[in-house]
C-alpha positions as CSV (number, residue, x, y, z in Angstrom):
1,M,79.9,85.5,131.0
2,T,77.6,87.6,128.8
3,G,80.1,90.5,128.3
4,H,82.8,92.5,129.9
5,A,82.3,94.1,133.3
6,R,82.0,97.9,133.3
7,T,84.8,99.7,135.2
8,E,82.2,101.9,136.9
9,D,80.3,98.9,138.2
10,I,83.5,97.4,139.6
11,E,84.4,100.6,141.4
12,I,80.8,100.8,142.9
13,F,81.0,97.1,144.0
14,L,84.4,97.7,145.7
15,T,82.9,100.8,147.5
16,V,80.0,98.7,148.7
17,V,82.4,96.1,150.1
18,D,84.6,98.8,151.7
19,T,81.8,100.7,153.4
20,G,79.8,97.6,154.3
21,S,76.5,98.7,152.9
22,F,74.7,100.0,149.8
23,T,73.7,103.1,151.7
24,G,77.3,103.8,152.8
25,A,78.5,103.4,149.3
26,A,75.8,105.7,147.9
27,N,76.6,108.4,150.4
28,L,80.4,108.2,149.7
29,L,79.8,108.2,145.9
30,N,77.0,110.8,146.1
31,Q,74.7,108.6,144.2
32,Q,71.2,107.1,144.9
33,V,71.1,103.8,146.7
34,A,69.0,102.3,143.8
35,K,71.8,103.2,141.3
36,V,74.4,101.5,143.5
37,S,72.2,98.4,143.8
38,R,71.6,98.3,140.1
39,A,75.4,98.5,139.4
40,V,76.1,95.5,141.7
41,S,73.3,93.5,140.2
42,R,74.5,94.4,136.6
43,L,78.0,93.2,137.6
44,E,76.6,89.9,138.9
45,D,74.6,89.4,135.8
46,T,77.7,90.0,133.7
47,L,79.8,87.6,135.7
48,Q,76.8,85.2,136.0
49,C,77.4,84.6,139.7
50,T,76.4,86.1,143.1
51,L,79.1,88.3,144.6
52,L,77.3,89.4,147.8
53,N,75.0,87.7,150.1
54,R,72.5,90.4,151.3
55,T,70.9,90.2,154.7
56,T,69.0,92.8,156.6
57,R,71.9,93.3,159.0
58,R,75.0,93.0,156.8
59,L,76.6,92.1,153.5
60,E,78.9,89.1,153.0
61,L,81.1,88.2,150.1
62,T,80.4,84.9,148.5
63,E,83.3,82.6,147.5
64,E,83.1,84.0,144.0
65,G,83.1,87.5,145.5
66,L,86.2,86.8,147.4
67,V,88.0,85.6,144.3
68,F,86.8,88.4,142.1
69,I,87.5,91.3,144.5
70,R,91.2,90.4,144.6
71,Y,91.6,90.7,140.8
72,A,89.2,93.7,140.7
73,R,91.4,95.7,143.0
74,E,94.5,94.7,141.2
75,S,93.1,95.6,137.8
76,L,91.8,99.0,138.9
77,N,95.1,99.8,140.5
78,T,96.8,99.0,137.2
79,L,94.3,101.1,135.3
80,H,94.8,104.1,137.7
81,T,98.6,103.7,137.3
82,G,98.2,103.9,133.6
83,E,96.1,107.0,133.8
84,E,98.7,108.7,135.9
85,A,101.4,107.7,133.4
86,I,99.4,109.3,130.6
87,K,99.0,112.5,132.6
88,L,102.7,112.6,133.1
89,L,103.3,112.3,129.4
90,K,101.0,115.2,128.7
91,Q,102.9,117.4,131.2
92,A,106.1,119.0,130.1
93,P,109.0,117.5,132.0
94,S,110.6,120.1,134.3
95,G,113.2,120.5,137.0
96,H,116.9,119.8,137.6
97,L,118.7,117.0,135.8
98,R,122.3,116.1,136.6
99,I,124.1,114.0,134.1
100,D,127.6,112.5,134.3
101,A,129.8,111.0,131.6
102,A,133.4,110.6,130.7
103,S,134.8,113.9,129.3
104,P,135.1,112.8,125.7
105,F,131.5,111.7,125.7
106,V,130.3,115.0,127.1
107,L,132.4,117.0,124.7
108,H,131.8,115.1,121.5
109,Q,128.3,113.6,122.0
110,L,126.3,115.6,124.6
111,T,127.5,119.1,124.1
112,P,126.5,119.4,120.4
113,L,122.9,118.3,121.4
114,V,122.4,120.6,124.4
115,G,121.1,123.6,122.4
116,E,118.3,121.7,120.7
117,F,117.4,119.8,123.8
118,V,116.9,123.0,126.0
119,Q,114.8,124.5,123.2
120,Q,112.6,121.5,123.2
121,Y,112.5,121.1,127.0
122,P,112.9,124.7,128.3
123,H,111.8,123.7,131.8
124,I,114.6,121.2,132.4
125,T,117.8,122.6,133.9
126,L,120.8,120.5,132.8
127,D,123.9,120.0,135.0
128,L,126.7,118.2,133.1
129,T,129.6,116.7,135.0
130,S,132.6,114.8,133.7
131,H,134.3,111.9,135.5
132,D,136.5,109.5,133.6
133,N,136.0,106.9,136.3
134,I,132.8,105.3,137.6
135,I,131.1,107.4,140.2
136,D,128.4,106.5,142.8
137,L,125.3,108.3,141.7
138,L,124.0,108.8,145.2
139,E,127.2,110.2,146.5
140,Y,127.6,112.7,143.7
141,K,123.8,113.5,143.6
142,T,123.7,112.4,140.0
143,D,120.4,111.5,138.3
144,L,121.8,109.8,135.1
145,A,125.3,108.5,134.1
146,I,126.5,107.4,130.7
147,R,128.9,104.5,131.1
148,I,131.2,103.0,128.5
149,G,131.8,99.3,128.5
150,D,130.1,96.4,130.2
151,L,128.3,97.1,133.5
152,K,129.0,95.3,136.7
153,D,126.0,93.8,138.5
154,S,124.1,96.6,140.2
155,N,120.6,97.7,141.2
156,L,120.7,100.5,138.7
157,H,118.3,100.6,135.8
158,A,120.2,100.5,132.5
159,R,119.4,101.5,128.9
160,M,121.7,100.4,126.0
161,L,122.3,103.5,123.8
162,G,124.4,101.6,121.3
163,R,127.9,100.4,120.6
164,S,131.0,102.5,119.6
165,K,133.8,100.7,117.7
166,L,137.4,100.9,119.0
167,R,139.8,102.2,116.4
168,L,143.6,102.3,116.3
169,V,144.4,105.9,115.2
170,A,147.4,108.2,114.6
171,S,147.9,111.5,112.9
172,P,149.1,111.5,109.2
173,E,152.3,113.4,110.2
174,Y,153.2,110.7,112.8
175,L,152.6,107.9,110.3
176,Y,154.7,109.8,107.7
177,R,157.6,110.1,110.1
178,H,157.6,106.5,111.3
179,N,157.6,103.0,109.9
180,Q,154.5,101.6,108.2
181,V,152.0,99.7,110.2
182,T,150.9,96.7,108.2
183,D,150.6,94.0,110.9
184,V,149.8,93.8,114.6
185,A,153.4,92.9,115.3
186,D,154.5,96.2,113.8
187,L,153.0,98.0,116.8
188,I,155.9,97.0,119.0
189,H,158.1,99.4,117.0
190,H,155.8,102.4,117.4
191,K,155.0,104.9,120.1
192,L,151.8,103.7,121.7
193,I,149.6,105.9,123.9
194,S,147.1,104.4,126.4
195,F,145.3,104.9,129.7
196,N,147.3,104.8,132.9
197,D,144.7,104.2,135.7
198,A,142.7,101.2,134.6
199,S,144.1,97.8,133.7
200,K,141.1,97.0,131.5
201,L,141.5,100.2,129.4
202,A,145.2,99.7,129.2
203,S,144.7,96.2,127.7
204,W,144.0,96.4,124.0
205,P,141.6,93.8,122.6
206,L,143.5,92.8,119.5
207,T,143.0,89.8,117.3
208,S,146.6,88.7,117.7
209,S,148.5,88.5,121.0
210,V,151.3,91.1,121.2
211,D,153.4,92.2,124.2
212,L,152.8,95.9,124.0
213,S,154.6,98.7,125.9
214,F,153.3,102.2,126.1
215,H,155.4,105.3,125.4
216,M,152.9,107.6,127.0
217,T,149.8,107.3,129.2
218,A,147.0,109.5,130.4
219,S,143.9,109.3,132.6
220,S,141.5,110.9,130.1
221,G,140.4,109.7,126.7
222,E,140.3,113.3,125.5
223,T,143.9,113.7,126.5
224,L,144.8,110.6,124.5
225,R,143.0,112.1,121.5
226,Q,144.8,115.4,121.8
227,L,148.2,113.5,122.0
228,C,147.4,111.7,118.8
229,L,146.5,115.0,117.1
230,A,149.8,116.3,118.4
231,H,151.6,113.5,116.5
232,Q,152.7,111.7,119.6
233,G,151.8,108.1,118.6
234,I,149.1,105.5,118.1
235,A,146.1,105.1,120.5
236,L,143.1,102.9,120.7
237,L,140.0,105.1,121.0
238,S,136.2,104.9,120.7
239,H,134.7,106.0,117.4
240,F,132.3,108.4,119.2
241,M,135.2,110.7,119.9
242,I,137.3,110.4,116.8
243,G,134.8,109.9,114.0
244,K,135.0,113.5,112.8
245,D,138.8,113.5,113.1
246,I,138.9,110.5,110.7
247,E,136.4,112.1,108.3
248,S,138.5,115.3,108.2
249,G,141.8,113.5,107.9
250,R,143.2,114.8,111.1
251,L,143.5,111.2,112.3
252,V,144.0,108.0,110.3
253,E,142.8,104.6,111.3
254,V,145.5,101.8,111.1
255,L,145.0,98.1,111.2
256,P,141.2,98.3,111.1
257,E,140.9,94.5,111.2
258,A,143.3,94.1,114.2
259,V,140.7,95.0,116.9
260,D,138.7,92.1,118.2
261,R,135.0,92.7,117.8
262,P,132.6,92.8,119.5
263,N,134.5,93.5,122.8
264,N,133.4,94.6,126.2
265,R,134.6,98.2,125.8
266,E,132.2,99.0,122.9
267,S,128.8,99.2,124.7
268,I,127.4,102.6,125.7
269,Q,124.8,102.5,128.4
270,A,122.8,105.0,130.5
271,V,122.2,104.1,134.1
272,Y,119.9,105.6,136.7
273,Y,117.9,104.7,139.8
274,R,114.2,104.0,139.3
275,N,112.8,107.2,140.8
276,S,109.4,108.5,139.7
277,A,110.3,112.0,140.8
278,V,112.9,112.4,138.0
279,S,112.0,109.7,135.6
280,S,110.1,112.0,133.2
281,R,113.2,114.2,132.9
282,I,115.5,111.2,132.5
283,L,113.3,109.5,129.8
284,A,112.9,112.8,128.0
285,F,116.7,113.3,127.8
286,L,117.4,109.7,126.8
287,D,114.6,109.6,124.2
288,F,116.0,112.8,122.7
289,I,119.7,112.0,122.6
290,Q,119.6,108.3,121.6
291,P,118.6,108.7,117.9
292,R,121.0,111.7,117.6
293,L,124.2,110.1,119.0
294,T,127.0,109.4,116.5
295,L,128.6,106.4,118.1
């Protein structure tokens, strides 16, 4: 092979094959027959083989032509797909984007980013919903969901956004009023707050096995956070929702080495169906939020 085949020559060759003649290809491409013939000849010279057997009545693909045409079509389709992808990148994403996440994630991670996002993407209309349990995206007409913890097998596309450490926290006032917490075993003497509707969430991944009982339960992580801030006990919560509380001193972490890490409740993932109609909006949103999340 003396060089690389020109894309234009390949396209002309395919048109000749599809129309069955040089004249038909020339008419379809609005070119002179001589130019079409030269393009095919140039392609054969480049490949150093005969692609078409020419007779006065018809054209027939040679064995080499049969092999080459399959790859030629495939490569041109890939090239055209790439060109379309570039065109989409140049266009500003627009349209409706419905996003679902647990209420603490919406409140503490997504809400602070919305203002800057809509400034950057003014043609995207956001619809934020909050469900603390896993929803069916099709049933709830949802484009994108943020899920906390390991994913079950599914046909959804997933992007890992990061990991958020679980922390045992309580308010300083609660800790002042109750016994010190210096060991995992001390937890049995404290008021513990946990989730009430999911066995996985109600099970604390601790480094030591302790038979825990819960003084109070709730269905929402945000409710658990508010109960801790109201001095009602100790809860195991994700850093993404209590990081600022710890920084400000509203909550205090206890037994930081007692939580087993890594564990299956720390991963934060975005899931969505592969749908070209909304993919530009989804990718724009994920590419925007991922580096700005404080997990």
